[in-house]
Backbone as a chain_set.jsonl record, in Angstrom:
{"seq": "MNNFIKLLAEKHKMISFTKNNGEVVAATVLNLYPHYFFDLKNNGELIDLYLCSKAFSLRKNKLTKSRLSQFERKHLLPMQKIIRSKINISTIQKLVENNILHKKYNLLRFLRIDKLVCESVDIIANTKGRGFTGTIKRFHFKQGPKTHGSKSYRRPGSIGAGTTPGRVLENKRMAGHLGNNKITVKNLHVLAKTNYTLIVQGAVPGTVGGDVFIVIKY", "coords": {"N": [[116.849, 90.086, 86.371], [120.165, 89.858, 86.138], [122.725, 91.012, 86.087], [123.991, 93.635, 87.751], [124.392, 96.962, 89.289], [123.872, 98.404, 92.396], [122.747, 101.585, 93.674], [122.674, 104.118, 96.074], [120.669, 106.921, 96.677], [119.461, 110.371, 96.953], [116.222, 111.697, 96.641], [115.823, 114.755, 95.178], [114.446, 116.949, 93.778], [111.674, 117.849, 91.632], [111.901, 118.9, 88.258], [111.42, 120.873, 85.151], [112.61, 119.771, 82.216], [114.569, 120.729, 79.453], [115.121, 119.285, 76.462], [117.751, 118.728, 73.836], [116.343, 118.922, 71.319], [114.518, 120.815, 72.0], [112.305, 119.897, 73.163], [110.145, 119.866, 76.055], [110.375, 118.17, 79.174], [109.079, 116.494, 81.999], [111.108, 115.98, 84.891], [113.232, 114.297, 87.267], [115.394, 115.293, 90.051], [118.286, 113.472, 91.205], [120.321, 113.024, 93.987], [123.344, 111.589, 94.441], [124.668, 109.476, 96.925], [128.082, 109.337, 98.618], [129.805, 106.38, 97.847], [131.458, 103.492, 99.196], [133.584, 100.535, 98.912], [132.784, 97.634, 100.381], [132.643, 94.706, 100.598], [133.393, 91.469, 98.893], [132.068, 88.812, 97.684], [132.136, 85.527, 96.374], [129.597, 83.915, 94.601], [128.792, 81.42, 93.101], [128.332, 81.746, 89.516], [127.857, 84.436, 89.447], [129.031, 87.293, 91.251], [128.784, 88.712, 94.405], [128.695, 91.957, 95.211], [129.147, 94.236, 97.679], [128.486, 97.338, 98.778], [128.773, 100.159, 100.847], [127.123, 103.056, 102.222], [126.161, 106.461, 103.168], [127.021, 107.974, 105.775], [127.037, 107.501, 109.364], [125.754, 109.843, 111.55], [125.253, 109.789, 114.105], [125.715, 108.607, 117.389], [128.138, 105.945, 118.292], [127.081, 103.961, 119.713], [124.617, 103.514, 118.775], [124.587, 101.528, 116.874], [124.95, 97.953, 116.563], [127.328, 95.822, 118.308], [128.531, 93.815, 116.649], [128.024, 94.685, 114.026], [129.387, 97.14, 114.027], [131.907, 96.156, 114.527], [132.568, 95.184, 112.294], [132.865, 97.361, 110.525], [135.163, 98.47, 111.66], [137.019, 96.72, 111.47], [137.514, 96.763, 108.693], [138.455, 99.317, 108.491], [136.728, 101.601, 108.123], [134.31, 104.232, 108.341], [131.281, 104.021, 110.453], [128.409, 103.1, 108.697], [125.016, 103.646, 107.346], [123.722, 102.204, 105.269], [124.152, 99.132, 103.633], [124.682, 97.932, 100.766], [123.708, 95.399, 98.398], [125.05, 94.188, 95.372], [124.768, 92.396, 92.193], [127.252, 91.136, 90.161], [129.471, 90.183, 87.392], [132.781, 88.706, 86.721], [133.823, 89.992, 84.533], [132.431, 92.396, 84.525], [133.583, 93.718, 86.863], [136.259, 93.974, 86.011], [135.786, 95.744, 84.02], [134.806, 98.038, 85.692], [137.443, 98.449, 86.898], [138.928, 99.168, 84.839], [137.63, 101.532, 83.778], [138.272, 103.228, 85.727], [136.584, 103.339, 87.888], [136.48, 101.747, 90.043], [139.183, 101.327, 92.167], [142.113, 99.426, 91.225], [143.286, 98.141, 93.373], [141.032, 97.74, 95.284], [140.495, 96.669, 97.776], [142.015, 98.143, 99.477], [142.068, 101.006, 98.592], [138.934, 102.205, 98.968], [137.163, 103.929, 97.789], [134.527, 104.541, 95.704], [134.273, 105.754, 92.469], [131.969, 107.581, 91.62], [131.282, 109.552, 89.667], [132.386, 108.779, 87.266], [130.749, 106.856, 86.203], [128.711, 105.563, 83.605], [125.581, 105.71, 82.233], [122.645, 104.907, 80.408], [119.988, 104.327, 80.983], [118.094, 103.675, 83.852], [116.851, 101.906, 86.687], [114.519, 102.425, 89.238], [114.078, 101.849, 92.803], [112.015, 102.415, 95.335], [109.923, 103.401, 98.333], [106.728, 104.321, 98.258], [104.893, 107.355, 99.004], [103.673, 107.505, 102.202], [100.263, 107.474, 103.233], [98.664, 107.026, 105.349], [95.796, 106.113, 107.143], [93.122, 105.696, 105.175], [89.956, 106.536, 103.505], [87.585, 104.793, 101.324], [87.27, 106.425, 99.088], [89.367, 107.725, 98.546], [91.144, 105.739, 98.591], [90.526, 103.734, 96.607], [89.075, 104.999, 94.95], [86.253, 105.188, 94.914], [82.926, 106.182, 93.938], [81.417, 109.269, 94.959], [78.685, 109.88, 97.146], [75.41, 111.533, 97.206], [75.403, 115.186, 97.343], [73.45, 116.771, 98.415], [70.079, 117.644, 99.652], [69.862, 116.771, 102.071], [71.489, 114.446, 102.341], [73.302, 111.84, 103.977], [75.314, 110.258, 103.297], [77.728, 111.156, 101.947], [80.508, 110.561, 101.641], [80.526, 107.917, 102.508], [81.168, 104.381, 102.464], [79.19, 102.671, 101.765], [76.792, 99.795, 101.412], [78.175, 96.703, 102.715], [77.664, 94.104, 102.92], [76.553, 90.82, 101.739], [74.153, 89.675, 101.384], [71.645, 87.385, 102.562], [72.782, 84.929, 101.966], [76.216, 84.583, 101.418], [75.853, 85.334, 104.085], [78.092, 86.858, 105.221], [80.695, 89.106, 105.253], [82.626, 89.097, 102.537], [86.015, 87.863, 101.705], [88.833, 89.979, 100.962], [87.312, 92.212, 100.48], [87.067, 95.54, 99.22], [87.763, 98.077, 101.195], [88.149, 100.789, 103.681], [91.347, 101.581, 104.775], [94.908, 101.147, 105.214], [97.076, 103.05, 103.199], [99.657, 103.439, 100.777], [103.215, 103.911, 101.183], [104.507, 101.677, 100.118], [106.724, 99.411, 98.622], [108.118, 99.892, 95.46], [108.96, 99.404, 92.046], [110.286, 101.353, 89.515], [111.043, 100.982, 86.105], [113.491, 101.317, 83.533], [114.041, 104.208, 83.264], [114.894, 107.035, 81.616], [118.055, 108.342, 81.334], [118.606, 111.755, 81.562], [120.602, 113.618, 82.138], [123.952, 113.996, 83.576], [125.97, 114.851, 86.194], [128.854, 114.666, 87.968], [127.919, 113.887, 91.034], [125.14, 114.175, 90.615], [122.086, 113.186, 89.237], [119.867, 113.237, 86.535], [116.9, 112.137, 85.731], [114.244, 110.947, 83.396], [110.881, 111.673, 83.908], [108.71, 110.714, 86.855], [109.57, 109.75, 90.048], [109.168, 107.517, 92.669], [108.295, 108.223, 96.231], [109.117, 110.656, 98.94], [110.289, 113.968, 98.655], [113.64, 114.33, 99.497], [113.883, 111.85, 100.494], [115.134, 108.484, 100.418], [116.359, 106.714, 97.756], [116.852, 103.799, 95.654], [119.206, 103.277, 93.051], [119.42, 101.432, 90.276], [121.728, 100.107, 88.222], [121.97, 98.509, 85.062], [124.055, 96.04, 83.644]], "CA": [[118.052, 90.862, 86.292], [121.346, 89.182, 86.55], [124.056, 91.805, 86.358], [123.505, 94.997, 88.102], [124.925, 97.708, 90.464], [122.647, 99.199, 93.039], [123.501, 102.702, 94.503], [121.853, 104.799, 96.915], [120.637, 108.41, 96.239], [118.427, 111.269, 97.635], [115.393, 112.472, 95.72], [115.925, 116.072, 95.563], [113.23, 117.723, 93.427], [111.283, 117.641, 90.22], [112.033, 120.118, 87.308], [111.107, 120.847, 83.751], [114.096, 119.621, 81.577], [114.595, 121.017, 78.008], [116.09, 118.408, 75.609], [118.375, 119.336, 72.77], [115.372, 119.089, 70.326], [113.414, 121.864, 72.309], [111.041, 119.288, 73.977], [110.282, 119.936, 77.55], [109.808, 117.032, 79.836], [109.218, 116.376, 83.527], [112.357, 115.08, 85.307], [113.563, 114.23, 88.763], [116.877, 115.266, 90.268], [118.646, 112.696, 92.307], [121.786, 113.228, 94.365], [123.893, 110.225, 94.717], [125.654, 109.515, 98.137], [129.341, 108.652, 98.386], [129.8, 104.913, 98.179], [132.708, 102.717, 99.458], [133.778, 99.151, 98.675], [132.727, 96.743, 101.601], [133.135, 93.341, 100.528], [133.249, 90.811, 97.757], [131.864, 87.224, 97.855], [131.826, 84.646, 95.223], [128.392, 83.182, 94.639], [128.644, 80.704, 91.695], [128.767, 82.546, 88.346], [127.823, 85.829, 89.796], [129.734, 87.754, 92.309], [127.945, 89.571, 95.337], [129.499, 93.11, 95.467], [128.772, 94.96, 98.918], [128.874, 98.694, 98.977], [128.264, 100.907, 102.006], [126.9, 104.327, 102.013], [125.532, 107.292, 104.028], [127.795, 107.701, 107.095], [126.278, 107.761, 110.506], [125.925, 111.249, 112.198], [124.755, 109.414, 115.483], [126.713, 107.955, 118.31], [128.456, 104.585, 117.925], [126.136, 103.045, 120.418], [123.26, 103.368, 118.058], [124.962, 100.254, 116.116], [125.209, 96.743, 117.237], [128.655, 95.569, 118.423], [128.929, 93.009, 115.492], [128.137, 95.401, 112.846], [130.424, 98.111, 114.33], [133.342, 95.604, 114.383], [132.645, 94.813, 110.78], [133.359, 98.425, 109.965], [136.262, 98.694, 112.235], [138.094, 95.675, 110.849], [137.747, 97.234, 107.322], [138.839, 100.678, 108.535], [135.616, 102.431, 107.6], [133.402, 104.874, 109.267], [130.052, 103.329, 110.332], [127.509, 103.564, 107.472], [123.782, 103.358, 107.484], [123.314, 101.35, 104.245], [125.02, 98.187, 103.065], [124.024, 97.59, 99.441], [124.167, 94.239, 97.788], [124.846, 94.071, 93.873], [125.242, 91.066, 91.503], [128.051, 91.545, 88.918], [130.288, 89.157, 87.243], [134.09, 89.136, 86.737], [133.954, 91.01, 83.488], [132.028, 93.867, 84.919], [134.517, 94.127, 87.786], [137.327, 94.442, 85.143], [135.33, 96.995, 83.29], [134.976, 98.967, 86.594], [138.641, 98.784, 87.215], [139.611, 99.938, 83.583], [137.064, 102.95, 83.649], [138.779, 103.898, 87.07], [135.392, 103.499, 88.848], [136.999, 101.025, 91.207], [140.71, 101.171, 92.084], [142.64, 98.022, 91.062], [143.475, 97.709, 94.833], [139.811, 98.155, 95.848], [140.471, 96.285, 99.096], [142.676, 99.123, 100.218], [141.41, 102.143, 98.17], [137.771, 101.624, 98.765], [136.253, 104.88, 97.311], [133.926, 104.334, 94.378], [134.232, 107.153, 91.696], [130.41, 107.503, 90.836], [131.151, 110.546, 88.675], [132.981, 108.202, 86.198], [129.945, 105.93, 85.867], [128.04, 106.091, 82.369], [124.477, 104.896, 82.029], [121.568, 105.544, 79.518], [118.639, 104.086, 81.623], [118.186, 103.052, 85.146], [115.639, 101.348, 87.405], [114.357, 103.191, 90.536], [113.421, 101.355, 93.715], [111.811, 103.241, 96.631], [108.891, 103.373, 98.922], [105.895, 105.417, 97.952], [104.515, 108.346, 100.065], [102.628, 106.957, 103.079], [98.998, 108.174, 103.232], [98.002, 106.555, 106.563], [94.38, 105.226, 107.117], [92.325, 106.411, 104.17], [88.811, 106.025, 103.179], [87.256, 104.183, 100.043], [87.116, 107.282, 98.01], [90.8, 108.039, 98.182], [92.08, 104.521, 98.471], [90.051, 102.946, 95.555], [88.436, 105.829, 93.879], [84.843, 104.987, 94.877], [82.123, 107.224, 93.564], [80.681, 109.841, 96.073], [77.105, 110.125, 97.342], [74.609, 112.834, 96.894], [75.873, 116.076, 98.313], [72.229, 117.669, 98.771], [68.79, 117.001, 100.02], [70.132, 116.027, 103.508], [72.177, 113.128, 102.28], [74.306, 111.56, 105.039], [76.2, 109.334, 102.661], [78.556, 111.78, 100.991], [81.744, 109.976, 101.551], [80.438, 106.61, 103.281], [81.382, 103.243, 101.569], [77.82, 102.032, 101.34], [76.743, 98.381, 101.912], [79.217, 95.795, 102.522], [77.145, 92.747, 102.961], [76.378, 90.029, 100.404], [72.852, 89.136, 101.491], [71.603, 86.218, 103.436], [73.818, 83.966, 101.641], [76.64, 83.712, 102.519], [75.697, 85.869, 105.451], [79.222, 87.372, 105.917], [81.626, 89.938, 104.507], [83.665, 88.185, 101.674], [87.361, 88.322, 101.97], [89.452, 90.952, 99.998], [86.49, 93.371, 100.106], [87.625, 96.71, 99.101], [87.261, 99.031, 102.367], [89.055, 101.65, 104.222], [92.636, 101.01, 105.405], [96.273, 101.642, 105.041], [97.44, 103.385, 101.809], [100.963, 103.997, 100.52], [104.357, 103.194, 101.993], [104.791, 100.253, 99.561], [108.111, 99.278, 97.798], [107.863, 99.584, 94.116], [110.2, 99.685, 91.169], [109.969, 101.918, 88.199], [112.165, 100.505, 85.288], [114.015, 102.017, 82.465], [113.849, 105.624, 83.156], [115.873, 107.546, 80.748], [118.935, 109.456, 81.933], [118.786, 112.907, 80.693], [122.028, 114.344, 82.332], [124.571, 113.479, 84.669], [127.129, 115.818, 86.425], [129.36, 114.309, 89.275], [126.99, 113.199, 91.893], [123.766, 114.632, 90.296], [121.541, 112.272, 88.176], [118.56, 113.749, 86.226], [116.091, 111.19, 85.06], [112.795, 111.529, 82.922], [109.726, 111.089, 84.677], [108.503, 110.857, 88.176], [110.354, 108.755, 90.948], [108.343, 107.387, 93.931], [108.855, 108.676, 97.522], [109.101, 111.854, 99.35], [111.455, 114.806, 98.504], [114.511, 114.163, 100.734], [113.777, 110.537, 100.91], [116.28, 107.665, 99.931], [115.767, 105.841, 96.669], [117.823, 102.864, 95.182], [119.302, 103.3, 91.782], [119.876, 100.045, 89.865], [122.361, 100.295, 86.811], [122.274, 97.304, 84.511], [125.282, 95.824, 82.756]], "C": [[119.134, 90.294, 86.93], [122.484, 89.86, 86.962], [123.67, 93.178, 86.597], [124.389, 95.603, 89.157], [123.895, 98.44, 90.976], [123.349, 100.216, 93.819], [122.264, 103.386, 95.295], [121.814, 106.343, 96.734], [119.351, 108.972, 96.977], [117.521, 111.744, 96.63], [115.351, 113.936, 96.03], [114.865, 116.937, 95.184], [112.846, 117.232, 92.145], [111.361, 118.842, 89.464], [111.457, 119.842, 85.948], [112.377, 120.919, 82.962], [113.802, 119.898, 80.009], [115.625, 120.142, 77.363], [116.751, 119.293, 74.528], [117.432, 119.652, 71.462], [114.428, 120.192, 70.774], [112.27, 121.084, 73.226], [111.346, 119.521, 75.47], [109.444, 118.801, 78.191], [109.868, 117.177, 81.245], [110.331, 115.481, 83.931], [112.559, 115.222, 86.687], [114.989, 114.308, 88.988], [117.193, 114.353, 91.432], [120.107, 112.961, 92.616], [122.354, 111.996, 95.007], [124.846, 110.45, 96.053], [127.081, 109.023, 97.734], [129.384, 107.256, 98.673], [131.26, 104.414, 98.412], [132.575, 101.292, 99.352], [133.706, 98.561, 100.123], [133.164, 95.49, 101.55], [132.733, 92.67, 99.087], [133.052, 89.325, 98.032], [131.364, 86.598, 96.687], [130.646, 83.857, 95.402], [128.029, 82.501, 93.359], [129.273, 81.738, 90.663], [128.775, 83.95, 88.65], [128.411, 86.266, 91.175], [128.859, 88.82, 93.187], [129.024, 90.689, 95.716], [128.728, 93.906, 96.563], [129.393, 96.42, 98.85], [128.117, 99.339, 100.086], [128.242, 102.434, 101.805], [126.258, 105.155, 103.171], [126.078, 107.106, 105.489], [126.824, 108.197, 108.226], [126.71, 109.054, 111.135], [125.535, 110.995, 113.662], [125.929, 108.775, 116.182], [126.943, 106.512, 117.856], [127.528, 103.412, 118.613], [124.828, 102.819, 119.809], [123.501, 102.036, 117.169], [125.223, 99.11, 117.121], [126.735, 96.556, 117.316], [129.214, 94.74, 117.203], [129.011, 93.817, 114.304], [129.171, 96.641, 112.918], [131.9, 97.581, 114.255], [133.598, 95.374, 112.995], [133.374, 96.106, 110.146], [134.858, 98.874, 110.424], [137.418, 97.883, 111.654], [138.365, 96.086, 109.339], [138.214, 98.69, 107.351], [138.04, 101.662, 107.902], [134.777, 102.889, 108.805], [132.122, 104.057, 109.275], [129.133, 103.986, 109.359], [126.038, 103.021, 107.843], [123.298, 102.131, 106.669], [124.408, 100.485, 103.929], [124.221, 97.536, 101.889], [124.599, 96.368, 98.807], [123.937, 94.355, 96.2], [125.31, 92.823, 93.353], [126.009, 91.399, 90.283], [128.897, 90.14, 88.722], [131.973, 89.707, 87.078], [134.414, 90.202, 85.739], [133.626, 92.36, 83.791], [132.972, 94.41, 85.986], [135.73, 94.782, 87.037], [136.955, 95.695, 84.573], [135.326, 98.187, 84.302], [136.264, 99.544, 86.942], [139.195, 99.615, 85.993], [139.114, 101.205, 83.525], [137.445, 103.742, 84.958], [137.708, 104.232, 87.975], [135.813, 102.912, 90.325], [138.52, 100.953, 91.026], [141.077, 99.722, 91.806], [142.916, 97.388, 92.449], [142.259, 98.223, 95.635], [139.795, 97.716, 97.251], [141.06, 97.411, 100.05], [142.232, 100.717, 99.867], [140.007, 101.932, 97.901], [136.739, 102.683, 98.109], [135.792, 104.481, 95.819], [133.64, 105.775, 93.705], [132.851, 106.995, 90.869], [130.452, 108.605, 89.571], [131.744, 110.036, 87.226], [131.822, 107.17, 85.539], [129.099, 106.345, 84.618], [126.777, 105.131, 82.223], [123.269, 105.639, 81.197], [120.307, 105.318, 80.061], [119.088, 103.492, 82.985], [116.923, 102.642, 85.7], [115.725, 102.06, 88.822], [113.625, 102.263, 91.665], [113.254, 102.13, 94.918], [110.373, 103.068, 97.212], [107.935, 104.648, 98.53], [105.474, 106.245, 99.201], [103.487, 107.545, 100.956], [101.461, 107.952, 103.221], [98.271, 108.068, 104.469], [96.644, 105.817, 106.329], [93.483, 106.23, 106.246], [91.035, 105.772, 104.073], [88.61, 105.369, 101.62], [87.354, 105.102, 98.919], [88.625, 107.497, 97.564], [91.567, 106.978, 97.876], [91.758, 103.809, 97.019], [89.228, 103.662, 94.54], [86.974, 105.525, 93.707], [84.098, 106.344, 94.405], [81.547, 107.999, 94.977], [79.21, 109.785, 96.083], [76.643, 111.449, 96.99], [75.218, 113.832, 97.896], [74.658, 117.001, 98.801], [71.121, 116.831, 99.409], [69.066, 116.123, 101.352], [70.713, 114.608, 103.439], [73.188, 112.987, 103.326], [75.35, 110.553, 104.457], [77.128, 109.918, 101.591], [79.791, 111.085, 100.745], [81.766, 108.536, 102.234], [80.62, 105.551, 102.095], [80.207, 102.506, 101.067], [77.666, 100.661, 101.983], [77.844, 97.428, 101.641], [78.811, 94.264, 102.481], [76.805, 92.24, 101.61], [75.154, 89.217, 100.494], [72.898, 88.035, 102.403], [72.646, 85.115, 103.174], [74.898, 84.674, 101.058], [76.613, 84.257, 103.917], [77.022, 86.426, 106.128], [79.83, 88.28, 104.796], [82.597, 89.088, 103.705], [85.115, 88.76, 101.854], [87.79, 89.069, 100.632], [88.216, 92.087, 99.499], [87.324, 94.661, 100.191], [87.011, 97.609, 100.148], [88.407, 99.879, 102.733], [90.25, 101.094, 104.849], [93.796, 101.841, 104.946], [96.47, 101.877, 103.763], [98.912, 103.946, 101.699], [102.008, 103.287, 101.283], [104.582, 101.85, 101.449], [106.095, 100.379, 98.678], [107.752, 99.109, 96.385], [108.974, 100.014, 93.381], [109.579, 100.233, 89.926], [111.086, 101.537, 87.375], [112.161, 101.286, 84.133], [113.638, 103.422, 82.277], [115.126, 106.137, 82.504], [116.77, 108.462, 81.407], [119.152, 110.485, 81.087], [120.043, 113.588, 80.942], [122.36, 113.848, 83.43], [125.718, 114.262, 84.971], [127.66, 115.34, 87.784], [128.603, 113.299, 89.855], [125.482, 113.37, 91.74], [123.429, 113.938, 89.06], [120.1, 112.984, 87.877], [117.783, 112.735, 85.255], [114.664, 111.558, 84.566], [111.78, 110.907, 83.569], [109.667, 111.341, 86.073], [109.168, 109.477, 88.941], [109.491, 108.662, 92.343], [109.194, 107.799, 95.047], [108.777, 110.064, 97.585], [110.306, 112.656, 98.772], [112.338, 114.747, 99.764], [114.606, 112.795, 101.176], [114.841, 109.771, 99.978], [115.638, 106.794, 98.803], [116.977, 104.987, 96.273], [117.926, 103.079, 93.601], [119.97, 102.102, 91.238], [120.296, 100.263, 88.337], [122.53, 98.903, 86.179], [123.296, 97.248, 83.521], [125.042, 94.622, 81.87]], "O": [[119.15, 90.194, 88.157], [123.174, 89.525, 87.925], [123.08, 93.837, 85.741], [125.081, 94.874, 89.868], [123.092, 99.051, 90.27], [124.33, 99.954, 94.514], [121.077, 103.141, 95.075], [122.868, 106.972, 96.649], [118.448, 108.295, 97.467], [118.064, 112.252, 95.649], [114.864, 114.314, 97.096], [114.327, 117.648, 96.032], [113.484, 116.357, 91.56], [110.897, 119.86, 89.977], [111.058, 118.721, 85.634], [113.119, 121.901, 82.988], [112.884, 119.323, 79.423], [116.819, 120.221, 77.65], [116.363, 120.445, 74.332], [117.749, 120.536, 70.666], [113.548, 120.529, 69.983], [111.459, 121.709, 73.909], [112.447, 119.413, 76.01], [108.277, 118.505, 77.932], [110.685, 117.964, 81.723], [110.501, 114.378, 83.409], [112.103, 116.193, 87.29], [115.784, 113.617, 88.351], [116.543, 114.388, 92.478], [120.97, 113.099, 91.749], [121.85, 111.473, 96.001], [125.609, 111.406, 96.191], [127.268, 108.399, 96.689], [128.987, 106.903, 99.783], [132.184, 104.956, 97.806], [131.503, 100.783, 99.678], [134.492, 98.959, 100.983], [134.01, 95.093, 102.351], [131.943, 93.186, 98.296], [133.936, 88.699, 98.616], [130.374, 86.987, 96.066], [130.632, 83.09, 96.364], [127.122, 82.906, 92.632], [130.314, 82.379, 90.807], [129.645, 84.666, 88.154], [128.226, 85.55, 92.159], [128.28, 89.731, 92.596], [130.03, 90.439, 96.381], [127.579, 94.228, 96.261], [130.607, 96.629, 98.866], [126.923, 99.09, 100.251], [129.195, 103.022, 101.294], [125.824, 104.519, 104.131], [125.656, 106.24, 106.256], [125.995, 109.094, 108.073], [127.904, 109.332, 111.242], [125.494, 111.964, 114.421], [126.968, 108.467, 115.598], [126.12, 105.92, 117.158], [127.317, 102.281, 118.173], [124.021, 102.017, 120.279], [122.477, 101.492, 116.755], [125.629, 99.283, 118.27], [127.422, 97.094, 116.447], [130.342, 95.013, 116.792], [129.988, 93.695, 113.566], [129.71, 97.054, 111.892], [132.88, 98.282, 114.003], [134.743, 95.368, 112.545], [134.325, 95.974, 109.375], [135.61, 99.516, 109.691], [138.542, 98.326, 111.417], [139.422, 95.731, 108.816], [138.361, 99.27, 106.276], [138.557, 102.52, 107.187], [134.561, 102.293, 109.859], [131.819, 103.43, 108.261], [129.073, 105.206, 109.21], [125.914, 102.04, 108.577], [122.637, 101.218, 107.163], [125.551, 100.943, 103.922], [123.284, 96.754, 102.049], [125.817, 96.253, 98.668], [122.812, 94.584, 95.755], [126.17, 92.183, 93.957], [125.402, 91.951, 89.365], [129.004, 89.244, 89.559], [132.324, 90.87, 87.275], [135.14, 91.16, 86.005], [134.302, 93.331, 83.451], [133.142, 95.63, 85.977], [136.161, 95.896, 87.336], [137.718, 96.659, 84.617], [135.771, 99.268, 83.916], [136.41, 100.732, 87.231], [139.849, 100.641, 86.178], [139.905, 102.109, 83.258], [136.924, 104.834, 85.188], [137.773, 105.195, 88.74], [135.574, 103.42, 91.421], [139.057, 100.599, 89.976], [140.299, 98.847, 92.185], [142.769, 96.176, 92.608], [142.416, 99.033, 96.548], [139.072, 98.372, 98.002], [140.658, 97.572, 101.202], [142.077, 101.54, 100.768], [139.689, 101.523, 96.785], [135.576, 102.332, 97.91], [136.579, 104.163, 94.927], [132.988, 106.691, 94.206], [132.697, 106.442, 89.78], [129.698, 108.475, 88.607], [131.624, 110.714, 86.205], [132.018, 106.721, 84.41], [128.767, 107.53, 84.589], [126.928, 103.915, 82.109], [123.019, 106.834, 81.36], [119.415, 106.074, 79.675], [120.173, 102.952, 83.201], [115.899, 103.051, 85.153], [116.779, 102.238, 89.432], [112.481, 101.924, 91.364], [114.25, 102.511, 95.534], [109.586, 102.522, 96.438], [108.362, 105.803, 98.505], [105.709, 105.816, 100.33], [102.532, 106.98, 100.421], [101.69, 109.157, 103.319], [97.359, 108.853, 104.728], [96.477, 105.021, 105.405], [93.201, 107.373, 106.606], [90.889, 104.616, 104.468], [89.526, 105.493, 100.807], [87.519, 104.624, 97.796], [88.995, 107.441, 96.391], [92.51, 107.047, 97.088], [92.691, 103.362, 96.352], [88.77, 103.147, 93.52], [86.446, 105.567, 92.596], [84.647, 107.442, 94.502], [81.273, 107.328, 95.971], [78.58, 109.646, 95.034], [77.367, 112.341, 96.547], [75.514, 113.506, 99.045], [74.909, 117.94, 99.556], [71.194, 115.626, 99.648], [68.573, 115.021, 101.591], [70.488, 113.745, 104.286], [73.918, 113.945, 103.582], [76.198, 110.077, 105.211], [77.32, 109.344, 100.519], [80.151, 111.01, 99.57], [82.841, 108.001, 102.505], [80.277, 105.812, 100.942], [80.253, 101.804, 100.057], [78.321, 100.374, 102.985], [78.38, 97.333, 100.537], [79.551, 93.373, 102.064], [76.752, 92.92, 100.585], [75.031, 88.195, 99.819], [73.933, 87.702, 102.98], [73.248, 84.517, 104.067], [74.595, 85.437, 100.141], [77.256, 83.728, 104.824], [77.121, 86.482, 107.353], [79.497, 88.19, 103.614], [83.373, 88.369, 104.334], [85.335, 89.944, 102.109], [87.295, 88.877, 99.521], [88.201, 92.667, 98.413], [88.149, 94.844, 101.086], [85.822, 97.91, 100.038], [89.507, 99.742, 102.196], [90.098, 100.055, 105.491], [93.716, 102.953, 104.422], [96.09, 100.991, 102.998], [99.305, 104.824, 102.467], [101.791, 102.259, 101.925], [104.831, 100.919, 102.215], [106.394, 101.428, 98.109], [107.05, 98.137, 96.107], [109.825, 100.792, 93.813], [108.593, 99.748, 89.371], [112.192, 101.736, 87.877], [111.162, 101.859, 83.699], [113.011, 103.807, 81.29], [116.243, 105.722, 82.812], [116.27, 109.381, 82.055], [119.755, 110.342, 80.023], [120.586, 114.15, 79.991], [121.585, 113.341, 84.24], [126.531, 114.41, 84.059], [126.956, 115.588, 88.763], [128.528, 112.14, 89.449], [124.672, 112.861, 92.514], [124.121, 113.96, 88.043], [119.31, 113.26, 88.78], [118.118, 112.613, 84.077], [113.965, 112.351, 85.198], [111.782, 109.695, 83.785], [110.481, 112.123, 86.566], [109.218, 108.365, 88.414], [109.202, 109.667, 92.992], [110.425, 107.8, 95.023], [108.456, 110.736, 96.605], [111.298, 112.017, 98.419], [111.914, 115.042, 100.882], [115.32, 112.508, 102.137], [115.333, 110.294, 98.978], [114.543, 106.249, 98.937], [118.094, 105.427, 96.542], [116.907, 103.067, 92.911], [121.051, 101.76, 91.718], [119.509, 100.52, 87.426], [123.253, 98.116, 86.791], [123.483, 98.132, 82.684], [125.905, 94.263, 81.069]]}, "num_chains": 1, "name": "protein.A"}
């Protein structure tokens, strides 16, 4: 992916969405946060665009002095997220022409997300954390007998490999940590968009109320 804009949103809820042809599909409602222009750095052919979002509701002493001074020099409120996107000069001109970025974006930093147009997006988020789980939930192992005094209902079974090699082999599927992994769901179709609300077809990883990254390709 060479040319994209990354935005931050909140996973609101899942709904049943009715298309114009009467088809009912599962959809996810995403609420986009306000975004502000932070910095622009020339990195060869592509330009690094830095946007900041999600204002701090905590005290300023929760930030490091170097990070706080960055926002103060740019006359911005402290933000929790600084998001890096890769775009080219033509994309910047397109954003200015469509009034998404003001032509004086160094001064008027507000990003007009309501004017963004996209047909499909990629979603980056962390999956739900399941904690320490057994082999049945983690790897879908079969259960043992439930009756006749069986004590191996949900046990993993034998893990040895015999006298040779006489040890447990690496990458053996066993109980352990499950979930809370960063994954990307590509090419989700945008069903509707109103101001700061985006409705995409299908499921989006993460918990309700959690943050997700929306990647818009140009």
